[in-house]
mmCIF file of the C-alpha atoms, coordinates in Angstrom:
data_MODEL
# 
_entry.id   MODEL 
# 
loop_
_atom_site.group_PDB 
_atom_site.id 
_atom_site.type_symbol 
_atom_site.label_atom_id 
_atom_site.label_alt_id 
_atom_site.label_comp_id 
_atom_site.label_asym_id 
_atom_site.label_entity_id 
_atom_site.label_seq_id 
_atom_site.pdbx_PDB_ins_code 
_atom_site.Cartn_x 
_atom_site.Cartn_y 
_atom_site.Cartn_z 
_atom_site.occupancy 
_atom_site.B_iso_or_equiv 
_atom_site.pdbx_formal_charge 
_atom_site.auth_seq_id 
_atom_site.auth_comp_id 
_atom_site.auth_asym_id 
_atom_site.auth_atom_id 
_atom_site.pdbx_PDB_model_num 
ATOM 1   C CA . UNK A 1 1   ? 22.273  -70.339 -16.464 1.00 0.00 ? 1   UNK A CA 1 
ATOM 2   C CA . UNK A 1 2   ? 24.340  -69.892 -13.542 1.00 0.00 ? 2   UNK A CA 1 
ATOM 3   C CA . UNK A 1 3   ? 27.541  -68.683 -15.463 1.00 0.00 ? 3   UNK A CA 1 
ATOM 4   C CA . UNK A 1 4   ? 25.101  -65.898 -16.818 1.00 0.00 ? 4   UNK A CA 1 
ATOM 5   C CA . UNK A 1 5   ? 23.976  -64.731 -13.415 1.00 0.00 ? 5   UNK A CA 1 
ATOM 6   C CA . UNK A 1 6   ? 27.611  -64.766 -12.373 1.00 0.00 ? 6   UNK A CA 1 
ATOM 7   C CA . UNK A 1 7   ? 28.784  -62.817 -14.946 1.00 0.00 ? 7   UNK A CA 1 
ATOM 8   C CA . UNK A 1 8   ? 26.015  -60.362 -15.234 1.00 0.00 ? 8   UNK A CA 1 
ATOM 9   C CA . UNK A 1 9   ? 25.272  -59.761 -11.666 1.00 0.00 ? 9   UNK A CA 1 
ATOM 10  C CA . UNK A 1 10  ? 28.539  -61.155 -9.745  1.00 0.00 ? 10  UNK A CA 1 
ATOM 11  C CA . UNK A 1 11  ? 25.878  -63.546 -7.983  1.00 0.00 ? 11  UNK A CA 1 
ATOM 12  C CA . UNK A 1 12  ? 26.470  -67.297 -7.461  1.00 0.00 ? 12  UNK A CA 1 
ATOM 13  C CA . UNK A 1 13  ? 23.203  -68.876 -7.479  1.00 0.00 ? 13  UNK A CA 1 
ATOM 14  C CA . UNK A 1 14  ? 23.658  -72.398 -5.737  1.00 0.00 ? 14  UNK A CA 1 
ATOM 15  C CA . UNK A 1 15  ? 22.390  -75.495 -7.817  1.00 0.00 ? 15  UNK A CA 1 
ATOM 16  C CA . UNK A 1 16  ? 20.749  -78.510 -6.001  1.00 0.00 ? 16  UNK A CA 1 
ATOM 17  C CA . UNK A 1 17  ? 23.390  -80.698 -4.422  1.00 0.00 ? 17  UNK A CA 1 
ATOM 18  C CA . UNK A 1 18  ? 25.726  -77.751 -4.074  1.00 0.00 ? 18  UNK A CA 1 
ATOM 19  C CA . UNK A 1 19  ? 25.697  -77.768 -0.234  1.00 0.00 ? 19  UNK A CA 1 
ATOM 20  C CA . UNK A 1 20  ? 28.419  -75.323 0.826   1.00 0.00 ? 20  UNK A CA 1 
ATOM 21  C CA . UNK A 1 21  ? 27.067  -72.402 -1.296  1.00 0.00 ? 21  UNK A CA 1 
ATOM 22  C CA . UNK A 1 22  ? 23.397  -72.891 0.001   1.00 0.00 ? 22  UNK A CA 1 
ATOM 23  C CA . UNK A 1 23  ? 24.766  -72.466 3.504   1.00 0.00 ? 23  UNK A CA 1 
ATOM 24  C CA . UNK A 1 24  ? 24.125  -69.140 5.586   1.00 0.00 ? 24  UNK A CA 1 
ATOM 25  C CA . UNK A 1 25  ? 27.300  -67.395 4.056   1.00 0.00 ? 25  UNK A CA 1 
ATOM 26  C CA . UNK A 1 26  ? 25.511  -67.850 0.583   1.00 0.00 ? 26  UNK A CA 1 
ATOM 27  C CA . UNK A 1 27  ? 22.533  -66.065 1.880   1.00 0.00 ? 27  UNK A CA 1 
ATOM 28  C CA . UNK A 1 28  ? 24.312  -63.141 3.408   1.00 0.00 ? 28  UNK A CA 1 
ATOM 29  C CA . UNK A 1 29  ? 26.333  -62.714 0.271   1.00 0.00 ? 29  UNK A CA 1 
ATOM 30  C CA . UNK A 1 30  ? 23.168  -62.705 -1.700  1.00 0.00 ? 30  UNK A CA 1 
ATOM 31  C CA . UNK A 1 31  ? 21.696  -60.080 0.493   1.00 0.00 ? 31  UNK A CA 1 
ATOM 32  C CA . UNK A 1 32  ? 24.937  -58.057 0.358   1.00 0.00 ? 32  UNK A CA 1 
ATOM 33  C CA . UNK A 1 33  ? 24.777  -58.249 -3.683  1.00 0.00 ? 33  UNK A CA 1 
ATOM 34  C CA . UNK A 1 34  ? 20.905  -57.099 -3.364  1.00 0.00 ? 34  UNK A CA 1 
ATOM 35  C CA . UNK A 1 35  ? 21.728  -54.358 -1.054  1.00 0.00 ? 35  UNK A CA 1 
ATOM 36  C CA . UNK A 1 36  ? 24.603  -52.965 -3.053  1.00 0.00 ? 36  UNK A CA 1 
ATOM 37  C CA . UNK A 1 37  ? 22.244  -53.030 -6.263  1.00 0.00 ? 37  UNK A CA 1 
ATOM 38  C CA . UNK A 1 38  ? 19.699  -51.269 -4.435  1.00 0.00 ? 38  UNK A CA 1 
ATOM 39  C CA . UNK A 1 39  ? 22.441  -48.687 -3.571  1.00 0.00 ? 39  UNK A CA 1 
ATOM 40  C CA . UNK A 1 40  ? 23.311  -48.455 -7.051  1.00 0.00 ? 40  UNK A CA 1 
ATOM 41  C CA . UNK A 1 41  ? 19.682  -47.921 -8.386  1.00 0.00 ? 41  UNK A CA 1 
ATOM 42  C CA . UNK A 1 42  ? 19.111  -45.304 -5.608  1.00 0.00 ? 42  UNK A CA 1 
ATOM 43  C CA . UNK A 1 43  ? 22.270  -43.316 -6.545  1.00 0.00 ? 43  UNK A CA 1 
ATOM 44  C CA . UNK A 1 44  ? 21.092  -43.485 -10.390 1.00 0.00 ? 44  UNK A CA 1 
ATOM 45  C CA . UNK A 1 45  ? 17.962  -42.380 -9.355  1.00 0.00 ? 45  UNK A CA 1 
ATOM 46  C CA . UNK A 1 46  ? 19.169  -39.560 -7.295  1.00 0.00 ? 46  UNK A CA 1 
ATOM 47  C CA . UNK A 1 47  ? 21.498  -38.216 -10.008 1.00 0.00 ? 47  UNK A CA 1 
ATOM 48  C CA . UNK A 1 48  ? 18.707  -38.368 -12.408 1.00 0.00 ? 48  UNK A CA 1 
ATOM 49  C CA . UNK A 1 49  ? 16.122  -36.241 -10.011 1.00 0.00 ? 49  UNK A CA 1 
ATOM 50  C CA . UNK A 1 50  ? 18.924  -33.858 -9.236  1.00 0.00 ? 50  UNK A CA 1 
ATOM 51  C CA . UNK A 1 51  ? 19.650  -33.528 -13.081 1.00 0.00 ? 51  UNK A CA 1 
ATOM 52  C CA . UNK A 1 52  ? 15.935  -32.988 -13.684 1.00 0.00 ? 52  UNK A CA 1 
ATOM 53  C CA . UNK A 1 53  ? 15.334  -30.457 -10.786 1.00 0.00 ? 53  UNK A CA 1 
ATOM 54  C CA . UNK A 1 54  ? 17.979  -28.634 -12.377 1.00 0.00 ? 54  UNK A CA 1 
ATOM 55  C CA . UNK A 1 55  ? 16.409  -28.480 -15.995 1.00 0.00 ? 55  UNK A CA 1 
ATOM 56  C CA . UNK A 1 56  ? 13.055  -27.353 -14.138 1.00 0.00 ? 56  UNK A CA 1 
ATOM 57  C CA . UNK A 1 57  ? 14.705  -24.420 -12.142 1.00 0.00 ? 57  UNK A CA 1 
ATOM 58  C CA . UNK A 1 58  ? 16.117  -23.341 -15.307 1.00 0.00 ? 58  UNK A CA 1 
ATOM 59  C CA . UNK A 1 59  ? 12.741  -23.343 -17.112 1.00 0.00 ? 59  UNK A CA 1 
ATOM 60  C CA . UNK A 1 60  ? 11.143  -21.602 -14.257 1.00 0.00 ? 60  UNK A CA 1 
ATOM 61  C CA . UNK A 1 61  ? 13.666  -18.960 -14.487 1.00 0.00 ? 61  UNK A CA 1 
ATOM 62  C CA . UNK A 1 62  ? 13.120  -18.428 -18.117 1.00 0.00 ? 62  UNK A CA 1 
ATOM 63  C CA . UNK A 1 63  ? 9.256   -18.223 -17.405 1.00 0.00 ? 63  UNK A CA 1 
ATOM 64  C CA . UNK A 1 64  ? 9.598   -15.982 -14.767 1.00 0.00 ? 64  UNK A CA 1 
ATOM 65  C CA . UNK A 1 65  ? 11.922  -13.644 -16.945 1.00 0.00 ? 65  UNK A CA 1 
ATOM 66  C CA . UNK A 1 66  ? 9.398   -14.069 -19.717 1.00 0.00 ? 66  UNK A CA 1 
ATOM 67  C CA . UNK A 1 67  ? 6.272   -13.193 -17.371 1.00 0.00 ? 67  UNK A CA 1 
ATOM 68  C CA . UNK A 1 68  ? 8.068   -10.134 -15.999 1.00 0.00 ? 68  UNK A CA 1 
ATOM 69  C CA . UNK A 1 69  ? 8.820   -9.004  -19.749 1.00 0.00 ? 69  UNK A CA 1 
ATOM 70  C CA . UNK A 1 70  ? 5.206   -9.580  -20.660 1.00 0.00 ? 70  UNK A CA 1 
ATOM 71  C CA . UNK A 1 71  ? 3.790   -7.567  -17.637 1.00 0.00 ? 71  UNK A CA 1 
ATOM 72  C CA . UNK A 1 72  ? 5.962   -4.543  -18.729 1.00 0.00 ? 72  UNK A CA 1 
ATOM 73  C CA . UNK A 1 73  ? 4.917   -4.790  -22.036 1.00 0.00 ? 73  UNK A CA 1 
ATOM 74  C CA . UNK A 1 74  ? 1.235   -5.037  -20.989 1.00 0.00 ? 74  UNK A CA 1 
ATOM 75  C CA . UNK A 1 75  ? 1.766   -2.135  -18.590 1.00 0.00 ? 75  UNK A CA 1 
ATOM 76  C CA . UNK A 1 76  ? 3.380   -0.139  -21.453 1.00 0.00 ? 76  UNK A CA 1 
ATOM 77  C CA . UNK A 1 77  ? 0.522   -0.793  -23.841 1.00 0.00 ? 77  UNK A CA 1 
ATOM 78  C CA . UNK A 1 78  ? -2.173  0.036   -21.301 1.00 0.00 ? 78  UNK A CA 1 
ATOM 79  C CA . UNK A 1 79  ? -0.392  3.365   -20.647 1.00 0.00 ? 79  UNK A CA 1 
ATOM 80  C CA . UNK A 1 80  ? -0.461  4.231   -24.342 1.00 0.00 ? 80  UNK A CA 1 
ATOM 81  C CA . UNK A 1 81  ? -4.052  3.075   -24.990 1.00 0.00 ? 81  UNK A CA 1 
ATOM 82  C CA . UNK A 1 82  ? -7.119  5.212   -24.285 1.00 0.00 ? 82  UNK A CA 1 
ATOM 83  C CA . UNK A 1 83  ? -10.240 4.344   -22.216 1.00 0.00 ? 83  UNK A CA 1 
ATOM 84  C CA . UNK A 1 84  ? -12.084 3.322   -25.273 1.00 0.00 ? 84  UNK A CA 1 
ATOM 85  C CA . UNK A 1 85  ? -9.782  0.786   -26.215 1.00 0.00 ? 85  UNK A CA 1 
ATOM 86  C CA . UNK A 1 86  ? -9.583  -0.726  -22.947 1.00 0.00 ? 86  UNK A CA 1 
ATOM 87  C CA . UNK A 1 87  ? -13.295 -0.896  -22.515 1.00 0.00 ? 87  UNK A CA 1 
ATOM 88  C CA . UNK A 1 88  ? -13.358 -2.976  -25.648 1.00 0.00 ? 88  UNK A CA 1 
ATOM 89  C CA . UNK A 1 89  ? -10.921 -5.303  -23.947 1.00 0.00 ? 89  UNK A CA 1 
ATOM 90  C CA . UNK A 1 90  ? -13.567 -7.304  -21.762 1.00 0.00 ? 90  UNK A CA 1 
ATOM 91  C CA . UNK A 1 91  ? -15.856 -7.841  -24.612 1.00 0.00 ? 91  UNK A CA 1 
ATOM 92  C CA . UNK A 1 92  ? -12.880 -9.538  -26.777 1.00 0.00 ? 92  UNK A CA 1 
ATOM 93  C CA . UNK A 1 93  ? -11.861 -11.623 -24.032 1.00 0.00 ? 93  UNK A CA 1 
ATOM 94  C CA . UNK A 1 94  ? -15.439 -13.056 -23.834 1.00 0.00 ? 94  UNK A CA 1 
ATOM 95  C CA . UNK A 1 95  ? -15.275 -13.487 -27.777 1.00 0.00 ? 95  UNK A CA 1 
ATOM 96  C CA . UNK A 1 96  ? -12.058 -15.425 -28.357 1.00 0.00 ? 96  UNK A CA 1 
ATOM 97  C CA . UNK A 1 97  ? -12.650 -15.652 -31.909 1.00 0.00 ? 97  UNK A CA 1 
ATOM 98  C CA . UNK A 1 98  ? -12.687 -11.832 -32.423 1.00 0.00 ? 98  UNK A CA 1 
ATOM 99  C CA . UNK A 1 99  ? -10.828 -10.622 -35.480 1.00 0.00 ? 99  UNK A CA 1 
ATOM 100 C CA . UNK A 1 100 ? -7.104  -9.940  -35.453 1.00 0.00 ? 100 UNK A CA 1 
ATOM 101 C CA . UNK A 1 101 ? -8.041  -6.511  -37.117 1.00 0.00 ? 101 UNK A CA 1 
ATOM 102 C CA . UNK A 1 102 ? -9.434  -5.395  -33.913 1.00 0.00 ? 102 UNK A CA 1 
ATOM 103 C CA . UNK A 1 103 ? -6.554  -6.863  -31.763 1.00 0.00 ? 103 UNK A CA 1 
ATOM 104 C CA . UNK A 1 104 ? -4.402  -4.722  -34.023 1.00 0.00 ? 104 UNK A CA 1 
ATOM 105 C CA . UNK A 1 105 ? -6.300  -1.518  -33.467 1.00 0.00 ? 105 UNK A CA 1 
ATOM 106 C CA . UNK A 1 106 ? -6.300  -2.311  -29.775 1.00 0.00 ? 106 UNK A CA 1 
ATOM 107 C CA . UNK A 1 107 ? -2.416  -2.750  -29.961 1.00 0.00 ? 107 UNK A CA 1 
ATOM 108 C CA . UNK A 1 108 ? -1.782  0.435   -31.924 1.00 0.00 ? 108 UNK A CA 1 
ATOM 109 C CA . UNK A 1 109 ? -1.329  3.767   -29.700 1.00 0.00 ? 109 UNK A CA 1 
ATOM 110 C CA . UNK A 1 110 ? -4.097  6.623   -29.966 1.00 0.00 ? 110 UNK A CA 1 
ATOM 111 C CA . UNK A 1 111 ? -3.355  9.095   -32.588 1.00 0.00 ? 111 UNK A CA 1 
ATOM 112 C CA . UNK A 1 112 ? -1.946  12.427  -31.699 1.00 0.00 ? 112 UNK A CA 1 
ATOM 113 C CA . UNK A 1 113 ? -4.340  15.239  -30.652 1.00 0.00 ? 113 UNK A CA 1 
ATOM 114 C CA . UNK A 1 114 ? -4.139  17.617  -33.667 1.00 0.00 ? 114 UNK A CA 1 
ATOM 115 C CA . UNK A 1 115 ? -4.165  21.264  -32.627 1.00 0.00 ? 115 UNK A CA 1 
ATOM 116 C CA . UNK A 1 116 ? -7.424  23.286  -33.998 1.00 0.00 ? 116 UNK A CA 1 
ATOM 117 C CA . UNK A 1 117 ? -7.263  24.712  -37.130 1.00 0.00 ? 117 UNK A CA 1 
ATOM 118 C CA . UNK A 1 118 ? -7.270  28.561  -37.604 1.00 0.00 ? 118 UNK A CA 1 
ATOM 119 C CA . UNK A 1 119 ? -9.784  29.570  -40.187 1.00 0.00 ? 119 UNK A CA 1 
ATOM 120 C CA . UNK A 1 120 ? -8.184  30.728  -43.368 1.00 0.00 ? 120 UNK A CA 1 
ATOM 121 C CA . UNK A 1 121 ? -9.202  34.245  -43.868 1.00 0.00 ? 121 UNK A CA 1 
ATOM 122 C CA . UNK A 1 122 ? -7.961  35.621  -46.803 1.00 0.00 ? 122 UNK A CA 1 
ATOM 123 C CA . UNK A 1 123 ? -7.570  39.353  -47.403 1.00 0.00 ? 123 UNK A CA 1 
ATOM 124 C CA . UNK A 1 124 ? -9.606  41.029  -49.956 1.00 0.00 ? 124 UNK A CA 1 
# 
């Protein structure tokens, strides 16, 4: 067991009867090894946290860009819709199960206004 601890952790564990290793120098050596191990764990954790922060920053950037795009699209759709269509929105938001056909109608721009037709007068 002592050989395993020594090879894996580079720590010599004193065995009963090993008086020289159990002295104050051995305790200091163990304390130093523990401190080194804790520093190593700390540096690995800091590295992992930094990596995660970078990933999250990138995700935030992408989400902000997508939000901006959707806001512009929403403003465009609002500008292309008429008041009748906009007044139907609160009712549809209250009923999330509304048909996709109604939503498609809202997404369509209003039909262009047709000029009034002249009466067809034939000369007799």
